[in-house]
C-alpha positions in Angstrom: -106.4 57.8 62.4 -105.1 60.8 63.4 -106.6 61.0 66.9 -105.6 57.6 67.2 -101.7 58.6 66.3 -102.1 61.5 68.9 -103.7 58.7 71.6 -100.7 56.5 70.5 -97.9 59.2 70.7 -99.0 60.6 74.1 -99.3 57.0 75.9 -95.7 56.2 74.7 -95.0 59.5 75.9 -96.3 58.8 79.5 -94.7 55.5 79.5 -91.5 56.4 78.5 -90.9 59.4 81.0 -92.9 57.7 83.9 -91.1 60.3 86.3 -89.2 62.0 84.6 -89.7 65.2 85.7 -89.4 68.1 83.1 -88.5 66.2 80.2 -90.8 65.4 77.5 -88.8 63.3 74.6 -89.7 64.1 71.1 -91.5 62.6 68.5 -88.2 61.7 67.1 -87.0 60.5 70.9 -90.0 58.5 71.3 -89.2 56.7 67.6 -84.9 56.2 68.1 -86.6 54.8 71.6 -88.3 51.6 69.7 -85.5 51.4 66.6 -83.5 50.8 69.7 -85.7 47.7 71.8 -86.0 46.5 68.7 -82.4 45.8 67.9 -81.3 43.7 70.9 -77.8 43.6 70.2 -75.1 45.5 69.9 -71.5 45.5 70.0 -69.3 47.8 72.7 -65.6 48.6 72.0 -63.3 49.1 74.7 -59.8 50.7 73.0 -57.4 53.6 73.2 -54.2 54.0 74.1 -54.4 52.0 77.7 -54.5 48.7 75.6 -50.5 49.4 75.3 -49.8 48.6 78.5 -52.0 45.5 78.3 -53.6 45.7 81.7 -57.1 46.9 80.7 -58.8 50.4 80.5 -58.7 51.0 84.4 -54.5 50.5 84.5 -53.6 54.2 85.2 -55.7 53.8 88.1 -55.1 50.4 89.5 -51.3 50.7 89.0 -51.1 55.1 90.3 -49.4 55.9 87.0 -48.8 59.4 87.3 -50.2 61.6 84.2 -46.5 62.8 83.2 -45.5 59.3 82.7 -48.7 57.8 81.6 -48.7 61.0 78.7 -45.6 59.2 77.0 -47.8 56.2 75.7 -49.7 59.1 73.5 -45.6 59.2 71.6 -46.2 55.0 70.7 -48.9 54.5 70.1 -49.6 53.8 66.5 -52.4 50.4 65.9 -51.1 50.3 62.2 -53.6 47.1 61.6 -56.5 49.0 62.6 -59.3 48.4 59.6 -62.9 49.9 60.8 -64.8 48.6 57.9 -62.9 44.9 59.6 -64.5 46.0 62.8 -68.0 47.2 61.5 -67.8 43.8 59.0 -67.1 41.7 62.5 -70.2 43.0 64.4 -72.3 43.0 61.6 -71.7 39.2 60.5 -72.8 38.4 64.1 -75.9 40.1 63.9 -75.4 42.9 65.8 -77.0 46.0 64.6 -75.1 49.0 66.7 -71.8 50.0 68.0 -71.0 52.1 71.6 -67.3 53.1 70.5 -65.3 54.9 73.2 -64.8 58.4 72.6 -62.6 59.0 75.5 -61.8 57.2 78.9 -61.3 57.4 82.3 -57.9 58.2 81.5 -59.1 61.6 79.5 -57.8 60.4 76.2 -59.2 61.6 73.3 -59.6 58.7 70.3 -61.3 61.1 68.3 -59.7 65.1 66.3 -61.1 67.3 69.5 -60.3 70.4 69.4 -60.4 71.2 73.1 -57.5 69.4 74.5 -54.6 68.1 73.0 -54.3 64.7 74.6 -56.1 63.0 71.7 -55.3 60.4 69.1 -54.7 63.1 66.4 -51.0 64.0 68.6 -50.1 60.1 68.0 -47.9 59.0 65.7 -50.9 57.2 64.2 -52.6 60.5 63.7 -56.0 59.1 62.5 -59.6 59.7 63.7 -60.9 56.3 64.4 -63.9 57.8 65.8 -64.8 59.3 63.0 -63.7 56.4 60.5 -65.7 54.0 62.6 -68.7 56.2 62.4 -68.8 56.5 59.0 -68.1 53.0 58.2 -71.3 52.6 60.3 -73.7 54.6 58.5 -72.1 52.9 54.9 -73.1 49.2 56.6 -75.8 50.2 58.5 -75.2 50.2 61.8 -76.4 52.5 64.5 -73.0 54.6 66.1 -73.3 55.1 69.9 -70.6 57.5 71.4 -69.3 55.9 75.0 -68.4 59.4 76.9 -66.9 59.3 80.6 -67.7 61.9 83.3 -64.6 61.7 85.4 -61.0 62.1 83.9 -58.2 61.2 85.7 -56.0 63.3 83.7 -56.9 66.7 83.8 -56.9 69.0 86.7 -59.9 70.7 87.1 -61.6 67.6 87.1 -63.1 67.4 91.0 -60.7 64.4 91.6 -60.6 65.9 95.8 -64.2 64.5 96.1 -63.8 61.3 93.6 -62.9 57.9 94.7 -60.9 57.0 91.8 -57.8 58.8 90.4 -56.0 59.8 93.2 -52.4 58.5 92.6 -52.0 60.1 89.3 -50.0 62.8 90.5 -52.8 65.7 89.9 -52.0 69.3 92.8 -53.6 71.7 91.1 -57.4 73.1 93.2 -60.1 71.3 90.1 -63.0 73.7 88.7 -66.0 72.2 87.8 -67.0 74.8 86.2 -63.7 74.7 83.8 -64.5 71.0 83.5 -68.3 71.3 82.8 -67.2 73.8 80.1 -64.7 71.0 78.7 -67.0 68.5 78.1 -69.8 70.4 76.4 -67.7 71.5 73.9 -66.7 67.6 73.2 -70.0 66.4 73.4 -70.3 69.8 70.5 -68.2 68.0 68.6 -69.3 64.7 69.2 -72.6 65.7 67.5 -71.9 67.7 65.2 -69.1 66.2 63.1 -69.9 62.5 63.4 -73.4 61.7 61.5 -76.0 60.7 63.2 -75.3 59.7 66.9 -77.6 57.0 68.4 -76.6 57.0 71.7 -74.8 58.7 74.6 -73.5 56.9 76.8 -72.3 58.0 80.4 -69.6 56.6 82.6 -68.4 57.7 85.9 -71.0 59.1 87.9 -70.7 56.6 90.7 -66.9 58.5 91.1 -68.6 61.1 93.3 -70.8 58.9 95.5 -69.6 57.7 99.1 -69.9 53.8 97.8 -71.7 52.3 94.3 -74.6 50.3 96.7 -76.9 52.5 98.7 -78.7 54.1 96.3 -79.8 56.6 98.2 -76.7 58.3 98.6 -76.2 61.6 96.4 -73.3 63.1 94.2 -70.9 64.7 96.0 -71.0 67.4 92.6 -73.7 68.8 90.5 -72.9 67.2 87.3 -75.5 69.4 86.1 -77.2 67.3 84.0 -80.2 69.6 83.0 -76.9 71.4 80.8 -75.4 68.4 79.7 -78.4 66.7 78.4 -80.6 70.3 76.8 -77.7 70.4 74.9 -77.1 67.1 73.3 -81.3 67.0 73.1 -80.7 70.3 71.1 -78.1 69.3 68.9 -79.8 65.7 67.7 -82.9 65.3 69.3 -83.5 61.6 68.3 -80.2 61.1 70.4 -80.9 59.0 73.1 -78.8 59.5 76.6 -78.3 56.7 79.0 -76.2 57.4 82.3 -74.2 54.3 83.8 -74.8 55.6 87.2 -76.3 52.1 88.3 -79.9 53.7 89.8 -82.9 54.8 88.2 -83.4 57.0 85.3 -82.8 60.4 85.9 -84.5 63.7 84.0 -83.1 63.4 80.9 -82.1 59.9 80.1 -84.0 58.0 77.5 -82.8 54.2 78.2 -81.3 52.6 81.6 -78.7 50.5 81.4 -77.4 47.5 83.5 -73.8 46.3 83.8 -72.6 42.6 84.1 -76.3 42.0 85.2 -79.3 41.2 83.5 -81.7 43.8 84.4 -82.6 44.3 88.4 -79.5 42.1 89.0 -77.2 42.7 91.5 -74.2 39.8 90.7 -71.4 42.6 91.3 -72.7 44.7 94.3 -73.1 47.9 92.4 -76.5 46.9 91.0 -79.7 46.3 91.7 -81.6 49.6 90.2 -85.2 48.8 90.1 -86.3 48.6 86.4 -88.2 51.6 84.5 -90.4 51.2 81.8 -87.7 52.7 79.4 -85.7 50.8 76.8 -84.0 48.6 78.7 -80.0 47.7 78.0 -77.5 45.0 79.6 -73.6 45.0 79.1 -71.2 42.1 79.0 -67.3 41.1 78.3 -66.5 38.1 76.5 -63.6 37.5 78.8 -63.1 39.3 82.0 -61.7 42.6 81.2 -63.5 45.5 79.3 -60.1 46.9 77.7 -57.5 44.5 76.0 -55.6 42.6 78.9 -53.1 40.3 77.8 -53.4 38.2 80.5 -57.1 37.5 80.6 -58.2 34.0 79.4 -61.3 34.0 80.5 -63.3 33.8 77.6 -67.2 32.6 77.7 -68.1 29.9 75.5 -70.4 30.7 72.9 -73.2 29.2 75.2 -73.3 31.5 78.1 -73.0 34.0 75.4 -75.9 32.9 73.5 -77.6 32.4 77.0 -76.9 36.0 77.8 -78.5 37.1 75.1 -82.0 35.3 75.5 -82.2 36.4 79.2 -81.8 39.6 78.2 -84.0 39.6 75.3 -86.5 37.6 78.2 -86.8 41.0 80.0 -87.0 43.0 76.9 -83.3 44.4 77.1 -80.4 44.7 74.4 -77.4 42.7 74.8 -74.3 45.2 74.4 -71.3 42.4 74.3 -67.7 44.0 74.4 -64.8 43.1 72.8 -61.2 45.3 74.0 -59.1 45.4 70.8 -55.4 44.8 71.2 -52.7 48.0 70.7 -52.4 47.1 66.9 -56.0 47.6 66.0 -56.6 44.0 65.7 -60.1 42.1 67.6 -58.5 39.0 69.2 -59.1 35.7 67.8 -61.0 34.4 70.2 -63.6 37.2 70.4 -63.8 37.1 66.3 -64.7 33.8 66.6 -67.1 33.7 69.8 -68.9 36.8 67.0 -68.9 34.5 64.0 -70.4 31.8 66.3 -73.6 34.0 67.9 -74.3 35.3 64.4 -74.4 31.8 63.3 -77.0 31.0 65.4 -78.9 34.3 64.9 -79.4 33.3 61.5 -81.4 30.6 62.7 -83.0 32.0 65.9 -83.0 35.5 64.6 -86.7 36.0 64.3 -87.1 35.3 68.2 -85.2 37.8 69.5 -85.0 41.0 67.2 -88.1 43.5 67.5 -89.4 40.8 70.2 -90.6 42.3 73.9 -89.5 40.5 77.5 -92.0 37.4 77.7 -95.0 37.0 80.3 -92.5 35.3 82.7 -89.1 36.7 83.9 -86.0 34.4 82.8 -85.6 31.3 84.7 -82.4 29.3 84.8 -84.1 26.9 82.6 -84.3 29.7 80.0 -86.7 32.7 79.0 -89.6 33.4 76.9 -89.9 36.2 74.5 -93.1 37.5 72.7 -93.4 39.0 69.3 -97.1 39.9 67.6 -99.2 36.7 68.0 -96.5 34.6 69.1 -94.8 33.0 72.0 -91.2 31.3 71.5 -89.9 29.5 75.0 -86.2 29.3 74.8 -85.2 26.2 76.6 -81.2 26.7 77.0 -80.7 24.4 80.1 -83.4 22.1 80.1 -83.0 18.3 80.4 -86.2 16.7 81.0 -88.7 15.1 78.6 -91.3 17.0 79.7 -91.7 20.7 80.6 -94.5 22.7 82.4 -95.4 26.7 82.3 -97.9 28.2 83.3 -99.0 30.5 80.0 -101.6 33.3 81.1 -103.1 33.2 77.4 -104.9 30.6 75.1 -102.4 28.8 73.7 -103.6 27.7 69.4 -100.8 25.6 69.1 -97.5 24.8 69.8 -94.4 23.9 67.2 -91.0 23.9 66.9 -88.7 27.0 65.8 -86.9 24.8 63.7 -88.5 22.5 61.3 -91.8 23.4 62.5 -93.4 20.0 63.1 -95.4 19.8 65.7 -94.9 20.0 69.5 -97.8 17.5 71.7 -98.6 19.6 74.7 -101.7 19.3 77.0 -103.3 22.5 78.9 -104.4 21.3 82.6 -105.6 23.7 85.5 -104.8 26.8 86.1 -103.3 27.6 82.7 -100.7 25.2 83.3 -99.7 23.8 80.2 -97.4 20.7 79.9 -95.2 20.6 76.4 -93.5 16.8 74.7 -89.7 17.9 74.4 -88.7 14.4 74.4 -87.4 15.0 70.6 -85.2 18.0 71.5 -81.4 17.6 71.0 -80.7 18.3 74.8 -76.8 19.4 74.1 -78.2 22.2 71.8 -77.5 25.7 72.2 -81.1 26.5 72.2 -84.2 24.7 71.5 -87.3 26.8 70.7 -90.7 26.3 70.7 -93.4 28.5 68.6 -96.5 29.4 70.2 -99.7 30.8 68.7 -101.7 32.7 70.7 
């Protein structure tokens, strides 16, 4: 038995490290990867004092607000209706298994009690460490906590803004000093990985600021980020902690999962996507409306149907679905988000067995839907299909077919070349999803 376990561990290590020269994940890290990939559904939270302006989390950049003016927000940020217990309960009731929280976004403002800068939430009228409150509540409610951390900074002078694409209008004139900035980041990451209990992932963002453009995948960064130093620090402090970097590229040495922004794995509807899909655990993140952070004029809410489709198709790739909320400046998650999250939770109470712990199907997601697999079961999700007969090539022998809900048999016929035809005339064509459960 020990030899079998050792062999499986070696196999897993070789799969997960693929071309990541110089990095061998620990056993704790490999276990965390498996647990992470089985979760399938998490909440992304974009929030901070930028919410006061009601124009998204990029408002400092988009409106070219100088640092000397933007810092005035620190004197008025007082989200008196914030309640960590409520936020975590909303996520949990939606069926989410983890929360990825903004600890520090591109405006450089820290949502936690950092000793590295006064530009933090403890210097506001609120004077509460919301990162600690949410992390503590996640640990209490059995939800994994993950931390988003921005690599770029529109506030600090030592960030290499001269070579960056953004933050040009914030009034900085001093020469940057990346050695100083790297020391600052490492000190903050040490705080986050020391003072907040177990952290499941660190979610980096901003690498693309030091690229000439974000669509040519052959370009090199204009600065050496010293990722080896940063990543080794994280793995030293918490070996199980997984590292992801939203650089829109294939993962590099030291990274433990691959993320895709506003696209399913491999997709490129944004123009900055299109990276190849690695064998690492996968995650795709998306918004409920258009904006990530609170935008008072953004009413382009996705329907529950659209969100269910996204979740199912992400699972069809074997990926997690990280769904974003941008709370209001008073600390509440807006009702349009809460309503949709609750409806997602109701759907998962019925269909969660076909999503949680599943792997990607034998065929990639299609216009009609997706396939997920778990054990000896295959689940065909007919998300957008109106005909009475459904035909699919299945590379495995099908022993039985039945409706997932109700478990009544589904008539099917096997044709040549592994094609199967299923009788779906009795399906509710207006349902969010119709699922056929197949036994291999």
